[in-house]
C-alpha positions in Angstrom: -139.1 183.6 38.3 -137.0 185.4 40.9 -138.2 182.9 43.5 -136.3 180.1 41.7 -133.2 182.2 40.9 -131.2 181.4 44.1 -131.2 177.6 43.8 -130.3 177.8 40.1 -127.4 180.1 40.9 -126.2 177.7 43.6 -126.2 174.8 41.1 -124.3 176.9 38.6 -121.7 178.0 41.2 -121.3 174.4 42.5 -120.7 173.1 39.0 -118.3 176.0 38.3 -116.4 175.2 41.5 -116.0 171.5 40.8 -115.3 171.7 37.0 -112.6 174.4 37.3 -111.1 173.5 40.7 -108.0 171.9 39.3 -107.3 174.7 36.8 -107.8 177.3 39.5 -105.4 175.4 41.8 -102.9 175.4 39.0 -103.3 179.1 38.5 -102.7 179.7 42.3 -99.5 177.7 42.1 -98.4 179.8 39.1 -99.0 182.9 41.1 -97.1 181.5 44.0 -94.2 180.6 41.7 -94.1 184.1 40.2 -95.2 182.9 36.8 -98.4 185.0 36.9 -98.5 188.6 38.0 -100.7 191.6 37.5 -100.3 192.5 33.9 -102.9 195.1 32.8 -101.9 198.7 32.4 -105.1 200.1 34.0 -104.8 198.3 37.3 -101.9 197.0 39.5 -104.0 194.1 40.9 -105.6 192.4 37.9 -104.0 189.7 35.8 -105.5 188.8 32.4 -105.0 185.1 32.0 -103.4 183.8 28.8 -105.7 182.2 26.2 -104.4 178.7 26.8 -106.4 178.6 30.0 -110.2 177.9 29.9 -112.3 180.7 31.2 -112.0 180.1 34.9 -112.8 183.7 35.9 -115.9 185.3 34.4 -115.9 188.8 33.1 -112.8 188.6 30.9 -110.8 185.7 32.4 -109.1 188.2 34.7 -108.0 187.3 38.2 -107.0 189.5 41.1 -103.6 189.0 42.7 -102.4 190.3 46.1 -99.0 189.0 47.1 -96.4 189.5 49.8 -93.1 188.8 48.0 -91.1 188.3 51.2 -93.4 185.6 52.6 -94.8 184.2 49.4 -98.3 184.7 50.8 -101.0 185.3 48.2 -104.6 186.0 47.7 -106.0 185.1 44.3 -109.5 186.2 43.4 -111.6 184.5 40.6 -114.8 186.1 39.5 -117.9 183.8 39.4 -120.2 186.7 38.6 -118.6 190.0 37.9 -120.3 193.3 38.2 -118.7 196.6 37.5 -118.8 200.0 39.1 -120.2 199.7 42.7 -122.3 196.6 42.4 -121.2 193.5 44.4 -119.6 190.5 42.6 -119.4 186.8 43.5 -115.9 185.4 43.9 -114.0 182.3 44.6 -110.9 183.4 46.6 -107.8 181.5 47.5 -105.7 182.9 50.3 -102.9 181.9 52.6 -102.4 185.4 53.9 -103.3 185.5 57.6 -104.7 189.0 57.4 -106.9 188.1 54.5 -108.0 184.8 56.2 -109.1 186.9 59.2 -110.9 189.4 56.9 -112.8 186.6 55.1 -113.7 184.9 58.4 -115.1 188.2 59.7 -117.0 188.7 56.4 -118.6 185.2 56.9 -119.6 186.1 60.5 -121.3 189.3 59.3 -123.1 187.7 56.4 -123.0 183.9 56.3 -125.8 183.7 53.7 -123.6 185.3 51.0 -120.1 184.3 52.2 -118.6 181.0 53.3 -115.5 178.9 53.6 -115.4 176.2 50.9 -112.4 174.4 52.1 -108.9 175.2 53.6 -107.8 178.5 52.1 -110.7 178.8 49.7 -113.7 181.1 50.2 -116.9 182.1 48.3 -117.6 185.8 48.7 -120.2 188.3 47.6 -118.9 191.8 47.9 -117.6 194.9 46.0 
């Protein structure tokens, strides 16, 4: 059964990417416009999305937001498969922050089987 797991996961991820692409892009624009910010008391990075959105980030419909207010550069993390504690999770990440783009490109170089660029400013990552 584990032999067939990877292709099924890829099919699910591809469907997830295409089905929710427009909603995720809308969320990124709301982050850029300052409409969405981290909003949970237990973490200064996580934003719990309001209920009017579909579940576009697994594991509670939370997203991660890193933002440079002076340059309006953002990194928004959406969980595809979310683990807790020290286990790696799968993410779709939008970033226009040069330092994060460099980080993700290096991550892809180190482990291209689990990390790749989807399109301009969008990455698929597998990390803690």
